[in-house]
C-alpha positions as CSV (number, residue, x, y, z in Angstrom):
1,M,51.7,-17.2,15.4
2,G,48.5,-19.1,15.9
3,T,47.4,-16.5,18.4
4,A,48.1,-13.7,15.9
5,R,46.1,-15.6,13.2
6,G,43.3,-16.0,15.7
7,K,43.2,-12.3,16.5
8,S,43.3,-11.5,12.8
9,S,40.4,-13.8,12.1
10,K,38.4,-12.4,15.0
11,K,39.1,-8.8,13.8
12,S,38.0,-9.7,10.3
13,F,34.8,-11.3,11.5
14,S,34.1,-8.3,13.7
15,K,34.6,-5.9,10.7
16,K,32.3,-8.0,8.5
17,K,29.6,-8.2,11.2
18,K,29.9,-4.4,11.8
19,K,29.7,-3.8,8.1
20,S,26.6,-6.1,7.7
21,Y,24.8,-4.2,10.5
22,S,25.7,-0.8,9.0
23,E,24.0,-1.8,5.8
24,V,20.5,-2.2,7.5
25,D,18.2,0.8,7.4
26,F,17.2,0.6,11.0
27,P,14.9,3.6,11.0
28,L,12.8,1.9,8.2
29,V,12.8,-1.4,10.0
30,A,11.8,0.2,13.3
31,V,9.0,2.3,11.9
32,T,7.6,-0.7,9.9
33,V,7.5,-2.9,13.0
34,A,5.9,0.0,15.0
35,L,3.2,0.4,12.3
36,V,2.5,-3.4,12.3
37,L,2.2,-3.5,16.1
38,F,0.1,-0.4,16.2
39,G,-2.1,-1.9,13.5
40,L,-2.5,-5.2,15.4
41,L,-3.6,-3.3,18.5
42,M,-6.2,-1.2,16.6
43,V,-7.5,-4.2,14.6
44,Y,-8.2,-6.0,17.9
45,S,-9.8,-2.9,19.4
46,A,-11.9,-2.1,16.3
47,S,-13.2,-5.7,15.7
48,S,-13.6,-7.1,19.2
49,Y,-17.1,-5.8,19.9
50,E,-18.5,-7.1,16.6
51,N,-16.8,-10.5,17.1
52,I,-18.3,-10.9,20.6
53,V,-21.8,-9.9,19.4
54,T,-21.6,-12.4,16.5
55,G,-20.5,-15.3,18.7
56,Q,-16.8,-15.3,17.9
57,Q,-13.8,-14.8,20.1
58,S,-13.0,-11.2,20.7
59,Y,-9.5,-11.7,19.4
60,S,-10.4,-13.6,16.2
61,D,-9.4,-10.8,13.8
62,F,-6.3,-10.0,15.9
63,I,-5.1,-13.7,15.6
64,R,-5.7,-13.7,11.9
65,Q,-4.0,-10.4,11.4
66,G,-1.1,-11.5,13.6
67,F,-0.6,-14.6,11.6
68,F,-0.2,-12.6,8.4
69,A,2.0,-10.1,10.2
70,F,4.4,-12.9,11.2
71,I,4.5,-14.3,7.6
72,G,4.9,-10.8,6.2
73,L,7.8,-9.8,8.5
74,F,9.6,-13.1,7.8
75,I,9.3,-12.5,4.1
76,M,10.4,-8.9,4.5
77,V,13.6,-10.0,6.2
78,F,14.1,-12.6,3.5
79,F,13.8,-10.1,0.7
80,M,16.0,-7.7,2.5
81,T,18.9,-10.2,3.0
82,N,18.5,-12.8,0.2
83,I,16.8,-11.4,-2.8
84,D,18.9,-9.0,-4.9
85,Y,16.5,-6.6,-6.5
86,H,18.6,-6.7,-9.7
87,R,17.3,-10.3,-10.2
88,M,13.8,-8.9,-10.6
89,T,14.4,-8.8,-14.4
90,L,12.0,-8.1,-17.2
91,P,11.5,-11.8,-18.2
92,K,10.7,-12.8,-14.6
93,T,8.4,-9.8,-14.3
94,K,6.5,-10.8,-17.4
95,V,5.8,-14.2,-15.9
96,L,4.6,-12.6,-12.7
97,L,2.5,-10.2,-14.8
98,V,0.7,-13.0,-16.5
99,V,0.0,-14.8,-13.2
100,V,-1.3,-11.6,-11.5
101,L,-3.5,-10.7,-14.5
102,A,-5.0,-14.2,-14.4
103,L,-5.7,-13.9,-10.7
104,N,-7.4,-10.5,-11.1
105,V,-9.6,-11.9,-13.9
106,A,-10.4,-15.1,-11.8
107,V,-12.4,-13.0,-9.3
108,I,-15.4,-13.2,-11.6
109,L,-15.7,-16.9,-10.7
110,F,-16.5,-16.1,-7.1
111,D,-19.7,-14.6,-5.6
112,P,-19.6,-10.9,-4.9
113,V,-19.1,-9.5,-1.4
114,K,-21.0,-6.3,-0.7
115,G,-21.7,-5.9,-4.5
116,A,-18.0,-6.3,-5.6
117,R,-15.9,-9.2,-6.7
118,R,-12.4,-8.5,-5.3
119,W,-11.4,-11.6,-3.5
120,L,-10.4,-15.2,-4.3
121,R,-11.6,-17.5,-1.5
122,F,-10.1,-20.8,-0.6
123,G,-11.7,-22.4,2.5
124,G,-11.4,-19.9,5.3
125,M,-8.7,-17.9,3.5
126,S,-9.0,-15.1,0.9
127,L,-6.7,-13.3,-1.5
128,Q,-7.1,-9.8,-3.0
129,P,-5.3,-9.9,-6.3
130,S,-5.5,-6.1,-6.8
131,E,-3.0,-5.7,-4.0
132,L,-0.5,-7.7,-6.0
133,A,-1.4,-5.8,-9.2
134,K,-0.2,-2.4,-7.8
135,F,3.3,-3.6,-7.0
136,T,3.6,-5.8,-10.1
137,M,2.9,-2.7,-12.2
138,V,5.6,-0.8,-10.3
139,L,8.1,-3.7,-11.0
140,L,7.2,-3.7,-14.7
141,A,7.4,0.0,-15.1
142,A,10.8,0.2,-13.4
143,N,12.2,-2.5,-15.7
144,L,10.8,-0.8,-18.9
145,L,11.8,2.7,-17.9
146,K,15.2,2.2,-16.3
147,R,17.2,3.1,-19.4
148,M,15.0,6.0,-20.7
149,E,17.9,8.5,-20.5
150,F,19.9,6.5,-23.1
151,L,17.0,6.0,-25.6
152,T,16.1,8.0,-28.7
153,A,12.8,10.0,-28.7
154,K,11.1,7.2,-30.8
155,K,12.2,4.5,-28.3
156,K,11.1,6.6,-25.4
157,W,7.6,6.7,-26.8
158,L,7.7,3.0,-27.3
159,Q,8.7,2.2,-23.7
160,T,6.3,4.6,-22.1
161,F,3.5,3.3,-24.4
162,K,4.2,-0.2,-23.2
163,V,3.9,0.9,-19.6
164,F,0.7,2.9,-20.4
165,V,-1.0,-0.1,-22.2
166,V,-0.2,-2.6,-19.4
167,M,-1.3,0.0,-16.8
168,G,-4.5,0.5,-18.7
169,I,-5.2,-3.3,-18.8
170,F,-4.5,-3.6,-15.0
171,A,-6.6,-0.6,-14.2
172,G,-9.4,-1.7,-16.5
173,I,-9.7,-5.1,-15.0
174,I,-9.6,-3.8,-11.5
175,V,-12.2,-1.1,-12.1
176,V,-14.6,-2.9,-14.4
177,L,-14.5,-6.5,-13.1
178,Q,-13.8,-5.7,-9.4
179,K,-15.6,-2.3,-9.2
180,N,-12.5,-0.9,-7.4
181,L,-11.9,2.6,-8.9
182,S,-9.6,3.7,-6.1
183,I,-7.0,0.9,-6.6
184,G,-7.2,1.4,-10.3
185,A,-6.6,5.1,-9.9
186,I,-3.6,4.4,-7.6
187,T,-2.1,2.1,-10.2
188,V,-2.5,4.7,-12.9
189,L,-1.1,7.6,-10.8
190,T,1.9,5.6,-9.6
191,S,2.7,4.5,-13.2
192,L,2.4,8.1,-14.5
193,T,4.7,9.4,-11.7
194,M,7.3,6.8,-12.6
195,M,7.1,7.8,-16.3
196,F,7.6,11.4,-15.3
197,L,10.6,10.6,-13.1
198,S,12.2,8.5,-15.8
199,G,12.4,11.4,-18.1
200,A,9.2,11.2,-20.2
201,T,8.7,14.3,-22.3
202,F,6.0,16.9,-21.7
203,L,4.1,15.8,-24.8
204,Q,4.1,12.2,-23.6
205,M,2.9,13.0,-20.2
206,T,0.2,15.3,-21.5
207,T,-1.1,12.7,-23.9
208,Y,-1.3,10.0,-21.3
209,V,-2.9,12.2,-18.7
210,L,-5.6,13.4,-21.1
211,I,-6.4,9.8,-22.1
212,G,-6.5,8.8,-18.4
213,V,-8.8,11.7,-17.5
214,S,-11.1,10.8,-20.4
215,A,-11.2,7.2,-19.3
216,L,-12.1,8.3,-15.7
217,G,-15.0,10.4,-17.1
218,V,-16.3,7.4,-19.0
219,L,-16.1,5.2,-15.9
220,L,-18.0,7.7,-13.8
221,W,-20.6,8.1,-16.5
222,I,-21.3,4.3,-16.9
223,E,-21.6,3.8,-13.1
224,P,-24.0,6.5,-11.8
225,Y,-23.4,5.5,-8.2
226,R,-19.8,6.8,-8.4
227,V,-21.1,10.3,-9.4
228,T,-23.6,10.2,-6.6
229,R,-20.9,9.2,-4.1
230,F,-18.7,12.0,-5.4
231,L,-21.4,14.6,-5.0
232,N,-22.5,13.4,-1.6
233,F,-19.2,13.7,0.2
234,G,-19.4,17.5,0.2
235,D,-22.5,17.4,2.4
236,P,-22.9,13.9,3.9
237,F,-25.4,15.0,6.5
238,A,-27.9,15.6,3.6
239,T,-28.0,11.8,3.1
240,A,-27.1,10.7,6.6
241,Q,-29.5,7.7,6.5
242,G,-28.2,6.7,3.0
243,A,-25.1,7.3,1.0
244,G,-23.6,9.7,3.6
245,H,-24.1,7.3,6.6
246,Q,-20.5,6.0,6.7
247,L,-18.9,9.4,6.5
248,V,-21.3,10.9,9.0
249,Q,-20.4,8.2,11.5
250,S,-16.7,8.7,10.8
251,L,-17.0,12.4,11.5
252,F,-18.8,11.7,14.8
253,A,-16.0,9.3,15.8
254,L,-13.4,11.9,15.0
255,T,-15.0,14.7,16.9
256,S,-15.9,12.6,20.0
257,G,-12.3,11.6,20.5
258,G,-11.1,15.1,21.5
259,V,-7.4,15.6,22.2
260,Y,-6.7,12.6,24.3
261,G,-9.5,10.1,23.1
262,R,-12.0,8.0,25.0
263,G,-9.4,5.4,25.8
264,L,-8.2,2.3,24.1
265,G,-11.0,-0.1,23.4
266,M,-13.7,2.5,24.4
267,S,-14.9,3.5,20.9
268,R,-18.7,3.7,20.8
269,L,-19.0,4.1,17.0
270,K,-17.5,0.7,16.3
271,A,-20.6,-0.9,17.8
272,F,-22.3,-1.3,14.4
273,W,-22.6,2.5,13.9
274,L,-19.4,2.8,11.7
275,P,-19.3,0.2,8.9
276,E,-15.9,-1.3,8.1
277,A,-14.5,0.0,11.4
278,Q,-11.5,-2.3,11.3
279,N,-10.9,-1.9,7.5
280,D,-11.3,1.3,5.5
281,F,-12.3,3.5,8.5
282,I,-9.9,2.3,11.1
283,F,-8.3,5.8,11.4
284,A,-11.6,7.1,12.8
285,V,-11.5,4.5,15.5
286,V,-7.8,5.4,16.2
287,V,-8.8,9.1,16.7
288,E,-11.9,8.3,18.7
289,E,-10.0,6.1,21.2
290,L,-6.6,7.8,21.2
291,G,-7.6,11.3,20.3
292,L,-5.9,13.9,18.2
293,L,-2.6,12.9,19.7
294,G,-3.0,9.3,18.7
295,G,-4.0,10.3,15.2
296,L,-1.0,12.6,14.9
297,F,1.3,9.8,16.2
298,L,0.1,7.4,13.5
299,M,0.5,10.1,10.8
300,I,4.1,10.7,12.0
301,L,4.9,7.0,11.7
302,L,3.5,7.0,8.2
303,F,5.5,10.2,7.4
304,I,8.7,8.6,8.6
305,L,8.0,5.5,6.5
306,I,7.4,7.6,3.4
307,F,10.4,9.8,4.1
308,R,12.7,6.8,4.3
309,G,11.3,5.4,1.1
310,F,12.0,8.7,-0.8
311,R,15.5,8.8,0.8
312,I,16.2,5.3,-0.4
313,A,15.1,6.2,-3.9
314,M,17.3,9.2,-4.0
315,E,20.3,7.3,-2.7
316,A,19.8,4.2,-5.0
317,K,22.9,3.3,-6.9
318,D,21.1,2.8,-10.3
319,S,18.0,4.0,-12.1
320,F,16.2,0.7,-11.7
321,G,16.5,0.9,-7.9
322,R,15.6,4.5,-7.9
323,L,12.4,3.9,-9.9
324,L,11.4,0.8,-8.0
325,A,11.8,2.5,-4.6
326,M,9.9,5.6,-5.8
327,G,7.1,3.5,-7.2
328,I,6.7,1.5,-4.0
329,T,6.8,4.7,-1.9
330,M,4.2,6.4,-4.1
331,I,1.8,3.6,-3.4
332,F,2.2,4.1,0.3
333,V,1.8,7.9,-0.2
334,L,-1.4,7.6,-2.2
335,Q,-3.0,5.0,0.0
336,S,-2.3,6.8,3.2
337,F,-3.4,10.2,1.8
338,I,-6.6,8.8,0.3
339,N,-7.6,6.7,3.3
340,I,-7.1,9.5,5.8
341,A,-8.7,12.1,3.4
342,V,-11.8,9.8,3.1
343,V,-12.1,9.4,6.9
344,I,-12.0,13.2,7.6
345,G,-14.4,14.0,4.7
346,A,-11.9,15.6,2.3
347,F,-12.3,12.9,-0.4
348,P,-15.2,10.8,-1.7
349,V,-15.7,7.5,0.2
350,T,-13.8,4.8,-1.5
351,G,-12.4,1.4,-0.5
352,V,-8.7,2.1,0.2
353,T,-7.0,0.6,3.2
354,L,-4.6,2.3,5.5
355,P,-1.2,0.6,5.0
356,F,-0.1,-1.7,7.8
357,I,-3.1,-0.6,10.0
358,S,-6.3,-1.8,8.3
359,A,-7.3,-5.4,8.7
360,G,-6.5,-7.5,5.6
361,G,-4.0,-10.3,5.2
362,T,-3.1,-9.8,1.5
363,S,-2.6,-6.0,2.0
364,L,-0.3,-6.5,5.0
365,V,1.8,-9.3,3.5
366,V,2.3,-7.5,0.2
367,N,3.1,-4.2,1.9
368,L,5.8,-5.9,4.0
369,I,7.3,-7.6,1.0
370,A,7.5,-4.1,-0.7
371,V,9.3,-2.8,2.4
372,G,11.7,-5.8,2.1
373,V,12.5,-4.7,-1.4
374,L,13.1,-1.1,-0.2
375,L,15.4,-2.4,2.5
376,N,17.3,-4.5,-0.1
377,I,17.8,-1.4,-2.3
378,S,18.9,0.5,0.7
379,R,21.4,-2.2,1.8
380,Q,23.0,-2.2,-1.7
381,S,23.4,1.6,-1.8
382,R,24.8,1.6,1.7
383,R,27.3,-1.2,0.8
384,T,29.1,1.2,-1.5
385,K,29.5,3.7,1.3
386,Y,31.0,1.5,4.1
C-alpha cells in the first residue's frame, strides 16, 4: 500500500512538473537570452577601442552591461513565475505613475549631457526615467481600456480621453524637458495603437491623431534643429562635416561590411569616426563586423521576439492581458524599426536604442522586465490549455 502511494505521489509530482514546464514560452525565453548575449558581445566589440584609448579596461562597458543583464534576467524570471499580471491593478499603476512622472521631471536637477537632460546620476550609476515612462504608460492604458467593449459611447470617450491626457503629459515632459522627441513619439504611437485595438471609434482616433500631429508640428517649429535634422537625412553627404556626419559614417560602416563582414572586433568606423557606436548606432558596427548575414541574423532574432509578443497578445485569456502584451510588443516594434531605419538612412537621426543590443543599463533591465510580463501572460493563457 505504501509502495502504491509512493508511486502515485511520484506520478502526481511528475505531472505537475511537466505541466509547469509546458507553461513556459521557451521560444521567447530562448530568443531573449540570445539577444542579450549578442548584445553583450557587440557592446564589448563596439566600445573596447574607445575604452583602451581613454585609459580604461577594454571590457569596462561589457562588465557594466553584463551586470545589468544579470539583474534584468533575474527579474524577468521573477516576473514570469511570481508576479501575476492581474495584480498590476489601476490603483497600483497610479502610484507607479506618480513616481515615474516625478523621476522624469527630476532630470532638470542634473547637468545636461550632450545638450540634453535625460539621466538621473547617482555616483557612478545613472537612470533614464523615460525608459520607465513608456512601459508605465502601457500599463495605465491597458488598465483604463480593458473594459471598453462594455462601456457606453460617452464612457468610451472618457476612458480614451484619460489615456490621451496622461500620454500627452508623459510625452510633453519627455520632449520638452529631456529633448527626446523620439521616445515621446513612441509613447504616443503605442498609446494610440492600444486605443484603436481596444475598440475606440473612428471619430475618437481621428480627433486624437489630429491633435497629436498638430502638437508635433509645434514641437518642430519651436526647435529649429529638429527641422534641420529632418531635412538633412535625405542627403547627409551635403553636410558630411556637420549635421550629416553621424549618418555618413554609419553608411560607410554598412557598405564596408559586405556580405560576411570584416570580422568580429575589426570595425574601423568605431575608432572615433562613428559617434555613439555602442549605443544608437550599434547596428552599423554589427553589419560592418559581421556583414549583411550578421545584420539579417539580428533582424531575424528581433522578428521572432516581436512575433512571439503578438502571438501572446492574441492568445491572452482576457482583454487586459491582450492589451498589455500588445503595448509591450509595439514598443519593441517601434524601437527596432526606428533604430535600424536611422542607421540605414531611411529615417532622421534620433536617439532611439536597439532593444537588448545597445549599451544602456536602464533600457536593458526595463526591456527584460517587460519580457517577464509577456512570459507571465503567456504562462497563464497556456495554463488553460494543459
